[in-house]
C-alpha positions in Angstrom: 0.0 0.0 0.0 1.3 3.5 -0.9 1.9 5.8 2.1 -0.6 8.5 2.7 0.6 12.0 2.0 -0.1 14.3 5.0 -0.4 18.1 5.1 -0.8 20.1 8.3 -2.2 23.6 8.6 -1.6 25.3 11.9 1.7 24.7 13.6 1.1 26.1 17.1 1.0 24.5 20.5 -1.2 21.5 19.6 1.4 20.2 17.1 3.3 18.8 20.1 0.6 16.1 20.4 0.9 15.2 16.7 4.7 15.1 16.0 5.3 11.9 18.0 2.2 10.3 16.4 3.4 11.2 12.9 6.8 9.7 13.6 5.2 6.5 15.0 3.0 6.3 12.0 5.8 6.8 9.5 5.2 3.4 7.9 1.7 4.5 7.0 2.0 8.2 6.3 4.5 10.8 5.2 4.2 14.4 6.3 4.8 16.4 3.1 3.6 19.9 3.8 3.4 22.3 6.8 1.4 25.5 6.6 1.2 28.3 9.2 0.8 32.1 8.9 4.0 32.4 10.8 6.9 31.3 8.6 9.2 30.2 11.5 6.5 27.9 13.0 5.9 26.2 9.7 9.6 25.8 9.1 10.2 24.4 12.6 7.5 21.8 12.2 8.6 20.8 8.7 12.2 20.3 9.9 11.0 17.3 12.0 10.1 15.4 8.8 12.6 14.8 5.9 11.4 16.2 2.6 8.5 18.1 4.2 7.9 21.5 2.6 6.8 24.6 4.5 4.9 27.7 3.7 3.4 30.8 5.4 1.1 31.4 2.4 -2.2 30.5 3.9 -4.5 32.9 2.1 -7.3 31.0 0.5 -6.1 31.3 -3.1 -2.6 30.2 -2.2 -4.0 27.4 0.0 -5.9 26.0 -3.0 -2.8 26.3 -5.2 -0.6 24.5 -2.7 -3.0 21.6 -2.3 -3.1 21.2 -6.1 0.7 21.3 -6.2 1.5 18.9 -3.3 -1.6 16.7 -3.7 -1.9 15.5 -0.1 -4.3 12.7 0.7 -5.1 14.1 4.2 -5.1 17.6 5.7 -4.9 17.9 9.5 -6.5 21.2 10.5 -5.0 22.5 13.8 -6.2 26.0 13.4 -8.3 28.4 15.6 -11.9 27.3 15.9 -13.4 29.9 13.5 -11.1 28.7 10.7 -12.1 25.1 10.7 -15.1 25.5 8.4 -13.5 27.5 5.6 -10.3 25.4 5.3 -12.2 22.2 5.6 -14.5 23.1 2.7 -11.6 24.4 0.6 -9.6 21.1 1.1 -12.6 18.9 0.3 -13.1 21.0 -2.9 -9.6 20.0 -3.8 -10.3 16.3 -3.2 -8.4 16.1 0.1 -9.6 14.2 3.1 -9.8 16.2 6.3 -9.3 15.4 10.0 -9.9 18.6 12.0 -9.3 19.3 15.7 -12.4 19.8 17.9 -14.8 21.5 17.8 -16.0 20.8 14.4 -16.9 24.5 14.1 -18.2 27.3 16.2 -21.7 27.3 14.9 -24.1 24.5 13.8 -24.5 26.3 10.4 -20.8 26.0 9.8 -20.9 22.3 10.7 -23.7 21.8 8.2 -21.6 23.5 5.5 -18.8 21.1 6.2 -21.1 18.1 6.1 -22.6 19.3 2.8 -19.1 19.7 1.3 -18.2 16.2 2.4 -21.3 14.9 0.7 -20.7 16.9 -2.5 -17.0 16.1 -3.0 -17.2 12.5 -1.7 -14.1 12.7 0.6 -13.8 11.8 4.2 -14.2 14.3 7.1 -13.4 13.4 10.7 -13.1 15.3 13.9 -10.6 14.7 16.7 -12.0 13.6 20.1 -9.0 11.6 21.2 -10.2 10.8 24.7 -12.8 8.4 23.2 -9.8 6.1 22.7 -9.0 5.8 26.4 -9.0 2.1 27.2 -11.5 2.5 30.1 -13.8 4.6 28.0 -13.9 2.0 25.2 -14.6 -0.7 27.8 -17.4 1.1 29.6 -19.0 2.0 26.3 -19.1 -1.7 25.4 -20.5 -2.7 28.8 -23.3 -0.2 28.5 -24.0 -1.1 24.9 -24.4 -4.8 25.7 -26.5 -4.1 28.8 -24.1 -5.5 31.4 -24.2 -2.3 33.5 -28.0 -1.9 33.2 -29.8 1.3 32.3 -28.1 4.6 32.7 -29.5 6.5 35.7 -27.4 9.6 35.5 -24.0 11.2 34.8 -21.8 14.0 36.0 -18.6 15.7 34.8 -16.4 18.1 36.8 -13.5 20.0 35.2 -11.4 22.5 37.3 -8.5 23.8 35.2 -6.2 26.7 35.2 -5.9 29.3 32.4 -4.0 32.4 33.3 -4.8 35.7 31.7 -1.7 35.3 29.5 -3.3 32.2 27.9 -5.8 34.6 26.2 -3.2 37.0 24.9 -3.3 35.9 21.3 -5.4 36.9 18.3 -8.3 34.5 18.8 -8.7 33.0 22.2 -11.2 34.6 24.6 -13.4 36.0 21.8 -16.8 34.9 20.8 -16.2 35.5 17.1 -13.0 33.4 16.9 -13.1 30.9 19.8 -16.8 30.6 19.8 -17.0 30.6 23.6 -14.7 29.8 26.5 -14.3 27.0 29.0 -17.2 24.9 27.5 -16.3 24.9 23.8 -12.5 24.9 24.3 -11.9 22.6 27.2 -15.0 20.9 28.7 -16.4 19.9 25.3 -14.4 16.7 25.8 -16.4 15.8 28.9 -19.7 16.4 27.1 -18.5 14.2 24.3 -17.4 11.4 26.6 -20.8 11.3 28.3 -22.5 11.1 24.9 -20.1 8.5 23.7 -20.1 6.2 26.7 -23.9 6.3 27.4 -24.9 6.2 23.7 -27.7 8.7 24.8 -28.5 12.0 23.2 -29.6 15.1 25.1 -33.2 16.3 24.8 -33.0 19.4 26.9 -30.5 21.7 28.6 -30.8 24.2 31.4 -27.4 26.0 31.7 -25.6 28.9 33.2 -22.4 30.6 32.3 -20.3 33.3 34.0 -17.1 35.3 33.7 -16.0 35.4 37.3 -12.3 35.7 37.5 -10.8 36.2 34.0 -12.3 39.6 33.4 -10.1 40.4 30.4 -11.9 38.0 28.1 -15.3 38.2 26.4 -16.3 34.6 27.0 -17.2 32.4 30.1 -14.6 31.1 32.6 -17.3 29.0 34.4 -20.3 27.0 33.4 -22.8 24.5 34.7 -25.8 22.7 33.3 -28.5 20.1 33.9 -28.6 18.1 30.7 -31.5 15.7 30.4 -30.8 12.6 28.3 -33.3 10.8 26.0 -34.0 8.1 28.6 -34.8 10.7 31.3 -31.5 10.5 33.1 -29.8 13.8 34.1 -26.2 14.7 33.3 -24.8 17.2 35.8 -22.1 19.3 34.1 -19.6 21.8 35.7 -16.5 23.4 34.4 -14.2 26.3 35.2 -10.8 27.4 34.2 -9.7 29.6 37.1 -8.6 26.9 39.5 -5.0 26.9 40.7 -3.9 23.9 38.5 -5.2 21.5 35.9 -7.0 19.1 38.2 -7.8 15.7 36.6 -11.2 15.7 34.9 -13.8 13.4 36.5 -16.6 11.9 34.5 -19.0 9.4 36.1 -21.7 7.3 34.6 -24.2 5.8 37.1 -26.1 2.7 35.9 -28.4 0.2 37.6 -25.7 -2.4 38.1 -22.5 -0.4 38.3 -21.0 3.0 38.4 -18.0 4.0 36.2 -15.7 6.8 37.2 -13.1 8.2 34.8 -10.3 10.2 36.5 -8.0 11.6 33.9 -7.3 8.4 32.0 -8.0 5.8 34.7 -11.4 4.1 34.8 -12.8 2.6 38.0 -15.9 0.5 37.8 -17.8 -0.3 41.1 -20.3 -3.0 40.7 -23.4 -3.4 42.8 -22.3 -6.9 43.9 -19.1 -5.4 45.5 -16.7 -6.1 42.6 -14.3 -3.3 41.6 -12.3 -3.0 38.4 -9.6 -0.5 37.5 -8.7 0.0 33.8 -5.4 1.8 33.3 -4.4 3.4 30.0 -2.3 1.1 27.8 -0.2 4.1 26.5 1.9 6.6 28.3 1.8 10.3 27.5 3.2 11.0 24.0 3.9 14.6 23.5 1.9 17.7 24.4 0.3 18.8 27.6 -0.7 16.1 30.0 -4.3 17.2 30.1 -4.6 16.7 26.3 -4.2 12.9 26.9 -2.1 10.4 25.1 -4.5 9.2 22.5 -4.2 11.4 19.4 -2.0 8.7 17.8 -4.8 6.0 18.3 -7.3 8.2 16.5 -4.9 9.1 13.7 -4.1 5.4 13.2 -7.8 4.6 13.1 -8.5 7.4 10.6 -5.7 6.3 8.3 -6.8 2.6 8.5 -10.3 3.6 7.6 -9.1 5.5 4.6 -7.0 2.5 3.5 -10.0 0.2 3.9 -12.5 2.5 2.2 -14.5 2.7 5.4 -16.2 5.7 7.0 -13.6 7.4 9.2 -14.0 7.9 13.0 -15.5 10.1 14.1 -18.0 11.6 11.6 -18.9 15.2 11.4 -22.6 14.4 12.1 -21.5 12.9 15.4 -19.3 15.9 16.2 -22.1 18.2 15.4 -24.3 16.5 18.1 -21.7 17.3 20.7 -21.6 20.9 19.5 -25.4 21.1 19.7 -25.1 20.5 23.5 -22.4 23.2 23.8 -24.5 25.7 21.9 -27.6 24.7 23.9 -25.8 25.6 27.1 -24.8 29.0 25.7 -28.4 29.6 24.5 -30.0 28.6 27.8 -27.6 30.8 29.7 -28.5 33.8 27.4 -32.3 33.4 27.6 -32.2 32.1 31.2 -34.5 29.2 30.3 -34.5 25.5 29.4 -33.6 24.8 25.8 -35.0 21.7 24.0 -32.9 20.0 21.4 
């Protein structure tokens, strides 16, 4: 099988989670193009991969031209949230498969544009939610799917992280127009996605609240909470803030009739009603990037590349990612109108 030709646009902080993965996947894929509006960042990323070209020409006309010139099979979009849609659609138009970082976009309308382009140009579009690949998450999902844990009775997630004011001193973070929100869409979206993924249940209503309590220099929220009612009537209790003193491990708990599963960072503990206790540790150690990003980008990239090779639908689909974004947007809407929102 010929190796996949990989292009990357956006060579900022998040690339540290990708570099090791690309090296480990070198038998499957070659990184051939690095794009970033800052020339030095594109060059530094490209220097990691022999033969990789770099460019700071990211204007849309130049972007199209370079895709035609280098003909990548896959584009990884590691850009600010508000740029996911336009670069995804442009790449699909050029016949390039896309795997974008979360969120899929900052509005549901943009997500729909991306899905429509995928359908028109018949290429694959996936969205990164790397924490779905945590061993314990996969295991609990299977237990709930086959009925071993019984019906889902409820869920909660708690995220207390630290983001100093300096974190927002860039040209896109902390702004509604470019980040699309704050702690919910940027950090706690992973918790929301994990509850959806493990339970297999969709939300039917949301009653949420957001606030800007400590980080007064930003436009968006630094704290949020919500009561999210799932389709079977169970309630998911959601809380997140990013003004704690450190990045405390995220906790996500799923309570079922026969067992309760608690994810703490990447360790899953299952407490059964009959007294049994299971602990599922991650099978991989941290591989590049911040510890709170998790170690599972490589697993999702591998699954994506394998799906392309097999001609299968890639994990995870834009339709699925849009459902997670719908909950995010419902919390924001509920907070604005101070009323319950029905999905």
